[in-house]
C-alpha positions in Angstrom: -56.1 13.5 12.6 -57.6 14.4 9.3 -57.3 12.0 6.5 -55.6 13.3 3.3 -58.2 14.1 0.6 -57.9 12.3 -2.7 -57.3 14.5 -5.7 -56.5 14.2 -9.4 -52.8 13.9 -9.9 -53.0 16.0 -13.1 -55.4 18.9 -12.4 -55.7 18.7 -8.6 -59.5 18.2 -8.7 -60.7 16.8 -5.3 -62.8 13.7 -5.3 -66.5 14.3 -4.7 -69.8 12.2 -4.9 -70.4 13.6 -8.4 -66.6 13.7 -9.4 -65.3 10.1 -9.3 -61.6 9.5 -9.8 -59.8 6.5 -11.4 -57.1 5.1 -9.2 -53.7 4.1 -10.4 -50.6 2.6 -8.6 -49.3 6.0 -7.4 -52.1 8.5 -8.2 -55.6 9.3 -9.5 -57.1 10.8 -12.6 -60.5 12.5 -13.2 -62.8 12.2 -16.2 -61.9 15.6 -17.7 -58.2 14.7 -17.8 -58.9 11.3 -19.3 -60.8 13.0 -22.2 -58.1 15.6 -22.6 -55.4 12.9 -22.7 -57.5 11.0 -25.3 -57.6 14.0 -27.6 -53.9 14.7 -27.2 -53.0 11.1 -28.0 -55.4 11.0 -31.0 -53.8 14.2 -32.3 -50.3 12.5 -32.0 -51.5 9.6 -34.1 -53.1 11.8 -36.7 -49.9 13.9 -37.0 -47.7 10.9 -37.3 -49.8 9.7 -40.2 -49.5 13.1 -41.8 -45.7 12.8 -41.7 -46.1 10.4 -44.7 -47.2 13.3 -47.0 -48.1 11.7 -50.3 -48.0 7.9 -49.8 -51.6 7.4 -48.9 -53.2 10.3 -50.9 -55.6 9.6 -53.8 -54.1 11.0 -57.0 -56.2 13.4 -59.1 -56.9 10.6 -61.6 -58.0 8.3 -58.8 -60.3 10.9 -57.3 -61.8 11.6 -60.8 -62.3 7.8 -61.4 -64.3 7.6 -58.1 -66.4 10.6 -59.1 -67.1 9.0 -62.5 -68.8 6.0 -60.7 -71.6 8.4 -59.8 -71.4 11.4 -62.2 -71.8 11.2 -66.0 -70.0 13.9 -68.1 -68.8 17.2 -66.6 -65.2 16.2 -67.3 -63.8 19.7 -66.7 -65.5 20.1 -63.4 -64.4 16.7 -62.2 -60.8 17.3 -63.1 -60.9 20.7 -61.4 -62.3 19.3 -58.2 -59.9 16.4 -58.2 -56.8 18.7 -58.6 -58.1 21.1 -55.9 -58.8 18.3 -53.4 -55.4 16.6 -54.1 -53.6 20.0 -53.5 -55.7 20.5 -50.4 -54.4 17.2 -49.0 -50.9 18.0 -50.0 -51.0 21.3 -48.1 -52.2 19.6 -45.0 -49.6 16.9 -45.3 -46.7 19.3 -45.9 -47.8 21.7 -43.1 -47.9 18.8 -40.6 -44.6 17.1 -41.5 -42.2 16.4 -38.7 -39.6 19.2 -38.5 -36.8 16.9 -39.7 -38.8 16.0 -42.8 -39.3 19.5 -44.0 -38.0 20.0 -47.6 -36.5 23.4 -46.9 -35.9 25.6 -43.9 -37.5 28.4 -45.9 -40.6 26.6 -47.1 -43.1 28.6 -49.1 -46.5 28.9 -47.5 -49.0 27.4 -50.0 -52.3 29.1 -50.0 -55.6 27.3 -50.6 -57.6 27.9 -53.8 -61.3 27.9 -53.2 -63.6 26.8 -56.1 -66.7 28.4 -57.7 -68.9 26.0 -59.7 -71.2 27.6 -62.3 -74.0 25.5 -63.8 -77.8 25.4 -64.4 -80.0 23.5 -62.0 -79.8 19.7 -62.5 -76.2 19.7 -64.0 -74.7 17.9 -61.0 -73.2 20.6 -58.7 -74.7 19.2 -55.4 -74.1 15.6 -56.5 -70.5 16.4 -57.2 -70.1 17.8 -53.7 -72.0 15.0 -52.0 -70.1 12.3 -53.9 -66.8 14.1 -52.9 -67.9 13.7 -49.3 -67.9 9.9 -49.7 -64.4 10.0 -51.1 -62.4 12.4 -48.9 -61.2 11.4 -45.5 -61.8 14.7 -43.8 -65.0 16.3 -42.4 -67.3 17.5 -45.2 -70.3 19.9 -44.8 -72.9 21.0 -47.4 -74.4 24.4 -46.5 -77.3 26.3 -48.2 -76.6 29.9 -48.8 -80.3 30.8 -48.8 -80.6 30.1 -45.1 -77.7 32.4 -44.1 -78.2 35.9 -42.8 -76.1 38.6 -41.1 -75.5 38.2 -37.4 -78.4 39.6 -35.4 -81.1 38.7 -38.0 -83.5 35.8 -38.1 -81.8 32.9 -39.7 -78.4 31.1 -39.5 -75.2 33.0 -39.0 -72.2 32.0 -41.2 -70.6 30.6 -38.0 -73.3 27.8 -38.1 -71.3 26.3 -41.0 -68.3 25.8 -38.7 -70.6 24.4 -35.9 -71.8 21.7 -38.4 -68.3 21.0 -39.4 -67.3 20.5 -35.8 -70.3 18.1 -35.4 -69.2 16.2 -38.5 -65.7 15.9 -37.0 -67.3 14.6 -33.7 -65.9 17.5 -31.7 -62.3 17.0 -32.9 -61.2 20.6 -33.5 -58.0 19.8 -35.3 -59.8 17.5 -37.7 -62.5 20.1 -38.4 -59.8 22.6 -39.3 -58.8 20.2 -42.2 -62.4 20.0 -43.5 -64.1 20.9 -46.8 -67.3 23.0 -47.0 -69.6 23.2 -50.0 -71.9 26.3 -50.1 -74.8 25.7 -52.4 -77.1 28.3 -54.1 -74.3 31.0 -53.8 -75.9 32.9 -56.6 -78.9 33.7 -54.4 -76.6 36.1 -52.5 -76.2 38.3 -55.5 -77.3 41.9 -55.3 -80.5 42.7 -57.1 -79.2 45.9 -58.4 -77.0 48.9 -57.7 -79.9 50.5 -55.7 -79.4 47.9 -53.0 -76.4 49.8 -51.8 -78.6 52.2 -49.9 -80.7 49.6 -48.1 -80.0 46.7 -45.7 -79.6 43.4 -47.4 -79.4 40.9 -44.5 -79.5 37.8 -46.7 -77.6 38.9 -49.8 -74.7 41.3 -49.9 -74.5 41.3 -46.1 -73.9 37.5 -46.1 -71.2 37.9 -48.8 -69.5 40.4 -46.5 -69.8 38.0 -43.5 -68.4 35.1 -45.5 -65.3 37.0 -46.6 -63.0 36.3 -43.6 -64.5 32.9 -43.1 -63.6 31.8 -46.7 -60.2 33.5 -46.8 -59.0 32.2 -43.5 -59.4 33.6 -40.0 -59.9 32.6 -36.4 -63.6 32.4 -35.3 -64.8 31.9 -31.8 -67.6 29.3 -31.4 -69.5 28.2 -28.3 -69.6 24.5 -27.7 -71.6 22.5 -25.1 -69.5 20.3 -22.8 -70.5 17.0 -21.3 -71.4 18.7 -18.1 -73.7 21.3 -19.8 -71.0 24.0 -19.5 -70.7 26.4 -22.4 -67.1 26.6 -23.6 -65.6 28.9 -26.2 -63.3 27.4 -28.8 -61.4 29.1 -31.6 -61.6 27.6 -35.1 -58.9 28.5 -37.6 -60.3 28.4 -41.2 -57.1 28.9 -43.1 -56.9 25.2 -44.0 -60.6 24.7 -44.7 -61.3 24.3 -48.4 -64.5 26.1 -49.6 -66.4 25.1 -52.7 -69.3 27.3 -53.8 -71.9 26.5 -56.4 -74.8 28.2 -58.1 -77.0 28.2 -61.2 -76.3 31.9 -62.0 -79.3 32.1 -64.3 -78.8 35.0 -66.7 -75.0 35.1 -66.5 -74.8 34.2 -70.2 -76.5 37.5 -71.0 -73.9 39.4 -69.0 -71.1 37.7 -71.0 -72.9 38.2 -74.3 -73.2 41.9 -73.5 -69.4 42.0 -72.9 -68.8 40.3 -76.3 -71.4 42.4 -78.0 -73.0 39.2 -79.3 -76.1 39.9 -81.4 -75.1 43.5 -82.2 -72.2 42.9 -84.6 -74.0 40.1 -86.3 -71.0 38.0 -87.4 -72.3 34.5 -87.5 -74.8 34.9 -84.7 -78.0 35.2 -86.9 -77.6 31.6 -88.1 -80.2 29.2 -86.9 -78.5 26.7 -84.5 -79.5 23.3 -83.4 -80.1 22.5 -79.7 -76.7 20.9 -79.5 -75.0 24.0 -81.0 -76.9 26.2 -78.6 -75.8 24.1 -75.6 -72.2 24.2 -76.8 -72.4 27.9 -77.3 -73.7 28.5 -73.8 -71.0 26.3 -72.3 -68.4 28.2 -74.3 -69.8 31.5 -72.9 -69.8 30.3 -69.3 -66.2 29.1 -69.7 -65.3 32.7 -70.8 -66.6 34.1 -67.5 -64.5 36.9 -66.0 -64.7 38.5 -62.5 -66.4 41.6 -64.1 -69.2 39.3 -65.3 -69.7 37.9 -61.8 -69.6 41.5 -60.4 -72.2 42.6 -62.9 -74.3 39.6 -61.8 -74.3 40.9 -58.2 -71.3 39.3 -56.4 -69.1 41.8 -54.6 -65.4 42.0 -55.9 -64.0 41.0 -52.5 -66.1 37.8 -52.5 -65.1 37.0 -56.1 -61.4 37.4 -55.4 -61.6 34.6 -52.7 -62.6 32.0 -55.3 -59.8 32.0 -57.8 -60.8 28.7 -59.5 -64.0 29.1 -61.5 -65.3 26.1 -63.5 -68.5 25.6 -65.5 -70.9 22.6 -65.7 -72.8 22.3 -69.0 -76.4 21.4 -69.3 -77.0 17.7 -69.9 -78.1 16.6 -73.4 -80.3 13.6 -74.3 -77.3 11.2 -74.6 -75.9 12.2 -71.2 -79.3 11.8 -69.5 -79.8 8.4 -71.0 -76.4 7.3 -69.6 -77.3 8.7 -66.2 -80.3 6.4 -66.1 -78.2 3.3 -66.3 -74.5 3.8 -65.8 -73.8 5.3 -62.3 -73.7 3.1 -59.2 -76.9 4.7 -58.0 -78.5 4.9 -61.4 -82.3 5.4 -61.3 -83.0 2.2 -63.4 -81.0 0.2 -60.9 -82.9 1.7 -58.0 -86.3 0.9 -59.5 -85.2 -2.5 -60.5 -84.2 -3.2 -56.9 -87.7 -1.9 -55.7 -89.4 -4.3 -58.2 -87.2 -7.2 -57.1 -88.7 -7.0 -53.7 -91.9 -8.0 -55.4 -90.1 -10.7 -57.4 -90.7 -8.8 -60.6 -88.1 -8.2 -63.3 -88.3 -4.5 -64.5 -87.0 -4.0 -68.1 -86.6 -0.9 -70.2 -86.0 -0.9 -74.0 -83.3 1.4 -75.3 -86.0 3.6 -77.0 -87.8 3.9 -73.7 -84.7 5.2 -71.9 -84.2 7.8 -74.7 -87.9 8.8 -74.4 -87.5 9.3 -70.7 -84.4 11.5 -71.2 -86.3 13.5 -73.8 -89.2 14.2 -71.4 -86.8 15.2 -68.7 -85.2 17.8 -71.0 -88.7 19.3 -71.7 -89.1 19.8 -68.0 -86.0 21.9 -67.9 -84.7 20.6 -64.6 -81.8 18.6 -65.8 -81.0 15.3 -64.2 -83.5 16.0 -61.4 -86.3 15.7 -63.9 -85.5 12.1 -64.5 -86.9 10.9 -61.2 -90.1 12.9 -61.7 -90.6 11.2 -65.1 -89.8 7.8 -63.7 -92.2 8.2 -60.8 -95.0 9.4 -63.0 -94.3 6.5 -65.4 -94.2 3.7 -62.9 -96.7 5.0 -60.3 -99.7 2.9 -61.5 -97.7 -0.4 -61.8 -96.1 0.1 -58.5 -99.6 0.6 -57.1 -101.0 -2.6 -58.8 -98.2 -5.1 -58.6 -98.2 -5.7 -54.8 -101.9 -6.7 -55.0 -101.5 -9.0 -58.0 -100.1 -12.6 -58.0 -97.9 -14.3 -60.5 -96.4 -11.3 -62.3 -92.8 -12.0 -63.3 -91.8 -9.3 -65.8 -92.7 -5.6 -66.2 -91.5 -4.2 -69.6 -91.4 -0.5 -70.5 -91.1 0.5 -74.1 -91.2 3.9 -75.9 -95.0 3.8 -76.4 -95.6 3.3 -72.7 -93.3 6.3 -71.9 -95.3 8.4 -74.3 -98.6 7.3 -72.9 -99.7 5.6 -76.1 -100.2 2.3 -74.3 -100.1 0.8 -70.9 -96.9 -0.8 -69.4 -96.9 -4.5 -70.3 -97.0 -7.0 -67.3 -96.2 -10.6 -68.0 -96.8 -13.7 -65.9 
């Protein structure tokens, strides 16, 4: 008489040497069903939490306050990001309310508003996005537009962004569909000219076309690797994924000036302006950007239309760069002081020295990124010498040391 074969009580999988089963009082369960049950129960818990739509959300002012711990200035951009992220969470909460908590039987479907950040290199676009990743409680991915190509060409397909988002969500598909994606260097996808219509542009206009449905909201099939090396297809819905794009858009001011006929009519534009006035004028121009300016720059109209919120980041002046050196939680002065403390040395900067460092960074034309280069060049020799010397207690940097008029002073 044959003995009855043991099988999983959920999927019917028979026990085998490579397929162990977990025994219960009245049945058995296999590994695959355990994993599936874990995902289902986890989804229940997340949805129950979402039924409390606004109680645990950070308000826009709270999001902005957290951003200000790392980012100096750029008030307009921080407010725009804070409102967009807050509304993103509200959409998710409202869409996942329990049926009996719905506000109206005929609820309006709230569409997402993707964001386009405009600003020169070193103004804080990427820092804004990476800092946001520390604040939000959903998966966050930073992608580089310059590495993307059309499907079939050497490079990364746009679907690779979703694969990284899934990895960030640790394989939780529902959580990934609530995520936020920042696409950097988006201006590098611009057409080089109208003549590009007749030729294949695999990493420019072609990528813009490929991103259209992804950004607007669609279902995209991805291949995922299971634990048993089996390739499975999953379908990701991007309707609830918030997309933020950023780029320097060098030369966009000239496009806007052309629209305003600045320099041709001559009303007040032949006056010699200070650096501060020029910076304010450039920011004012960027804030006046219209879709036609972005289209003239090289973005296709369909792509522009999927980023209804456009905000500008202004170039940082000497005062802002000086504050960046000392005020943020990860300020450069704090970082280097920590490095020197490992050698039991107190690193000090005079106020004039900090101003001189900011002035040199402005000359480099790379914004806040230039500050680290100036600091490394300034402190390289003392960081080389101090570990080999005994008894040094204080390292003081003044304006003359920054300007290479004298050596940095080391005191016992």
